[in-house]
Structures are given as structure tokens and as C-alpha cells.
C-alpha positions in Angstrom: 26.6 101.5 24.4 29.5 101.6 27.0 32.6 99.9 26.2 33.2 96.6 28.5 35.9 97.2 31.1 37.5 94.1 33.2 35.8 94.7 36.6 37.3 95.1 39.8 40.9 96.2 40.7 44.3 95.0 39.4 45.6 92.0 41.1 48.4 92.9 43.7 51.7 91.5 42.9 53.1 89.5 45.7 57.0 89.2 45.4 57.3 85.4 46.6 60.7 86.0 47.6 59.8 88.6 50.3 56.8 87.0 51.6 58.6 83.9 52.3 61.1 85.8 54.3 58.0 87.7 56.5 56.8 84.4 56.9 60.2 83.2 58.4 60.7 86.0 60.6 57.0 84.7 62.0 55.1 87.8 60.8 51.1 87.6 61.2 48.7 87.8 58.4 48.2 91.2 59.4 51.6 92.5 59.2 52.0 90.9 55.7 49.0 92.2 54.3 50.2 95.8 55.8 53.6 94.9 54.1 52.2 94.5 50.6 49.5 97.3 51.3 46.3 95.0 51.1 43.6 93.2 52.9 44.1 90.1 54.7 41.6 88.4 52.3 43.9 89.7 49.4 46.8 87.7 50.9 44.7 84.9 51.6 43.5 84.6 47.8 46.8 85.2 46.4 48.5 82.2 48.3 45.4 79.9 47.6 45.5 81.0 43.9 49.4 81.0 43.3 50.6 78.1 45.8 47.2 76.0 45.5 47.3 76.1 49.5 45.8 77.8 52.4 47.6 81.1 54.0 48.0 78.9 57.3 49.5 75.7 55.2 51.8 77.9 53.3 52.8 79.9 56.6 53.6 76.8 58.6 55.6 75.6 56.0 57.6 78.7 55.4 57.8 79.8 59.0 59.8 76.6 59.9 62.8 78.4 57.9 63.1 80.9 60.3 62.8 78.7 63.5 65.6 76.5 62.1 67.6 79.8 61.3 67.2 81.2 65.2 67.9 77.7 66.4 71.2 77.6 64.4 71.9 81.1 65.7 71.5 80.5 69.3 73.7 77.2 69.0 76.4 79.2 67.5 76.3 81.9 70.3 76.4 79.3 72.9 79.3 77.4 71.0 81.2 81.0 71.5 80.7 80.5 75.3 77.8 83.1 75.7 77.1 81.8 79.5 73.8 83.5 79.3 72.9 81.5 76.0 74.2 78.7 77.6 71.9 78.7 80.5 68.9 79.3 78.4 69.4 76.3 76.1 70.3 74.0 79.0 67.0 75.0 80.6 64.9 74.7 77.6 66.6 71.9 75.7 67.8 69.8 78.2 65.1 70.7 81.0 67.7 71.6 83.6 66.2 74.1 86.4 67.6 76.4 88.9 65.9 74.8 91.8 64.5 71.3 92.4 60.9 71.1 93.5 59.5 68.0 95.6 56.1 67.6 95.5 54.2 65.9 98.4 51.3 64.0 98.1 48.4 64.3 101.3 49.3 60.6 101.9 52.6 61.2 102.7 52.0 64.2 104.7 49.6 62.0 106.8 51.9 59.2 107.4 54.9 61.7 108.9 54.6 62.0 112.7 56.5 64.6 115.1 57.1 63.2 118.5 56.9 66.0 120.9 58.7 65.7 124.1 55.8 64.7 126.7 55.0 66.7 130.2 56.5 63.7 132.0 59.8 63.9 130.3 59.7 67.6 131.2 58.6 67.2 134.5 61.2 64.1 135.3 64.4 66.6 134.9 65.4 66.6 138.4 65.0 69.6 140.8 68.7 69.5 141.3 69.4 70.4 137.7 66.9 73.2 137.5 68.0 74.7 140.7 71.5 74.6 139.3 70.8 76.4 136.4 68.9 79.1 138.0 71.8 79.4 140.9 74.2 79.6 138.0 72.2 82.3 136.2 71.9 84.5 139.6 75.5 84.3 140.2 76.5 85.7 136.4 73.8 88.7 137.2 75.6 89.5 140.3 
């Protein structure tokens, strides 16, 4: 008779403090499983077993701390007068832009009319004015 051994591998011990920090840094499931040297499935099962929720829900909750931390740091850097960060935040948070683009609809384009000089307007120029300008050009050449 063979002695009975518990089946399977021993459970991976997860340091939840480190796990939460990895989530805060926006690490992927693949990166977290690599950190703990186990499979992605093992991480998903551990979260379900220990935290009573899915990895996706747990990650969403814990990753917010990283977002808050980053936002706080960006704000602090901008407050020191860092022009690059001030510009970035003004564009992304306040909607500022380097250039303003105007959109013109096809309806507006159709209502725009451009007047060109009629041939009559051009031909109505007196012959004297035309000859005066050609005479002055001839004199300047000499």
C-alpha cells in the first residue's frame, strides 16, 4: 500500500503588500506572475481564494492608488514652476491647445463667394494709363 500524499504543488505564497504595489505601478498580470515566479492562472486563483474577487476587479481597485500617487507628484512638480509639466497639465487637464483649429462645413464652403474682376473692368482701364506705365518702364530701362 502506498502512503497517501496530498496532490499537487504547494500553494504559492503571495506577499500582498508587494502585489498591491505592483498593481499601483500598473504592472500587467503577466508581469505580476513573473515577479512571483508562477503562472497567470495561479495569480488569478490566489486572488479569487484570498481576496474573494476577480483579478481584474482587484487590479482596478489597487491600481487607483498608483494613479493618485502619480497625479499628486505631477501636480507637485508643476507647482515648483516646471514649465514642461505646467504645459502638459494645462493641455491634458484644462483642454488647452497649441493651435486652434476651425472646422468649416461643406454648407459654409458653398456660401462663400469670391468676386473676380470682370474683363470689362480690366479693359475699361484707360489706354492713356496703360501707355503711361509702359512709357515710364521704357524710360527706366534706358
